[in-house]
C-alpha positions, 0 to 999 in steps of 0.5 A: 360336196356336190355330186355329179348328176350323170354319175348318180343317175348312172349308178341308179340305173345300174342298181335298177338293172341289178334288182330287175335282173334278180326279180326277172330271173325269179319270175322266169325260173318259177314260171310266174304267170300273171299280168303284174309279172308280164308288165314287170318284164316289159318294163325291165326289157324297156330298161335294158334297151334304154341302158344299152343306148345310154351307156355309149352316150355316157362313155362318149360324154366322159371321153370328151373330157379326157386327155388325148394321151389317155384315150390313145393308151386306151385305144391301144389296149383295145387293139391288143385285147381284141387281137388276143381275144380273137386269137384265143377264140380261134384256137378254142374254136379249132380245138374244141368246136366244129369247123363251122367258125362264124368269123363275124360273130366271133370277132364282134364278141371279141371287139365288144368284150375288149371295148367294155374291159378298157372303157367300162370304168369310164362310165363311173368317172366323176368329172374331176377324175378325167 
């Protein structure tokens, strides 16, 4: 059975990010100061920026193969979650934080969180599952 190359590459990148995060955390918390550690952290930072650009491309690539009805359902869930997270964030902000509410920052976080919850599984879809 032939596996999807995009899926294999995405899984490989996620494993690399997981291992890199663990090693980077050890380097930072143990305060390791060497050229190898610095070069590893530079490579890890490059990998993080690459995956930040790669994941939306994979999502759009996999969305193209989905039916329009499924995309509409997912967009409706994004809107509902965005409103829910925005309302919860404002209630939390007004009850427990100071009165300095940064609306743009808070709504951006709510939007990204709702998009990731709804479209996060699309990253790992095989071509026959769409």
